[in-house]
C-alpha positions, 0 to 999 in steps of 0.5 A: 483873176487867173486863167487855167489852160488844159488839154482835153480829148472830146467824145469825137477824139478831137484834142482841144486846148480848153481855157477857164478863168479861175477866181481866187476871191470867189473860189470858182472856176468859170464854166465858159472859155476864157476871153484871154485865150478861147478854147481851140482845136489842136491838130490831131495828126500832130499830137497823140490822143493817147494820154500817157506819160510819153504822148501827152502834149505839154503847155508852157506859159510865155509871159509878155514884157514892156519892150515886146511888139505891141501886138503880143500880150503873152501866150502859150507854147504847146509841145510834145507832138510833131510840131511846137506851136505858139498861140498868143493871148487875145488883145483887149480890143478883140476880147471886147468883140468876142464879148459882144458876140457872146452876148448875141449868141446868148440872146439866140439861145433864148430865142431858139435860134440854135442853127445860127448859134451852132454855125458861129461855133463851127466857124470859131472852132476852125479859124483860130491859128497858131502865131508861129510853129516849128517842126519837132523832128525827134521823139516824144518830149519827156522834159523841158526847162526855161533858161531865160524868161526875158529872151524866152529860151527853153531846153527840150529833151526827148525820150532818147536823150536828144536835146535842143534849144528853143528860142522865141524871137518877136522882133519883126514878126514871130519866129521859133528857132529850134537848135540841136545841141547834142545827145545826153542821157534820156531826160526825165527832168531838166533844171537850168542852174547858171552860166549855161550849166544845167542838170539832166535827171534821168531814170534810164541812164546816168544823171548829168551836170552839163554845160552848153557851149557856143562852139562844138566840143566833141563828135565834130565829124557828125551832125549834132542830131539826126533829122529826117531828110523830109524836114528842112534844116539850116546851118548855124552860120546861116541862121542870121541871114535867114531870120533877117530876110525871112519869108513871112510864111516861115515861122520856124527854123531847125538849126543843125550843125556838126558836133555836140554843143553839150559838155558833161561836167559830172556824171551821177550813176543811175541804179534804177530801177530798184525793185527790192532791197535787203539788209545783209550782215556779211561778217556775222557781227550782228551789225548791218554791213551792206544793202543788197538791191535788185 
């Protein structure tokens, strides 16, 4: 059995995360929400309900491992809005309780107790909260890639080429740390290779082979990335002390230092957009010598 998660806008223009169980053996998609992660509302004020290439939220699967905290069984990230949100999967005990509630709800349906059933649905709709969240202070997310499964680190780029590293820390609670890395060509695709080297494919600038550095490598007299003054940030040197002594009400940090933590190793010129092309015989030899593009 597999679980499929999808973003959906209902008739009231509410953004929802819908989940359905998929049976490969029976080739069937369940019409009911998955007990692993019940369907839940996503705050419309944080995410756009205009389903285009720039505004659509993205779902990222987060696996669990044997050495994780006992209460974390995996989950999903929702990115693409003004916040990055982590929702964890429901544990076995809670799933059993939900199954029991479902049976009672089904019984009320058969007995005609629609009012009580709708009330329970409304409570379920409102009470589900994210396990952790952090502000996203830049523009629409256009690309992301996973760096390390075990350490749960992800590169995220926006439409203007601002690049950040998201880390998920499950030790002593759950913390999302967003570290500004620097500016690149506007990312259309990000692909991690090895040894902190990744490929940044761009439709709006030159594609790049880039490397993440542990210390700033350029533009040392300016902030790594601009952040609105209304959003709190911390210095890289203060990160460890903040996380170790963190307030339980704080589940995310934005780290902004000075200078860029990205070094360009190689650049590939972008000729896009090519709208038309023609073969030209420039010397009259009867052989094609050049391709002229527009």
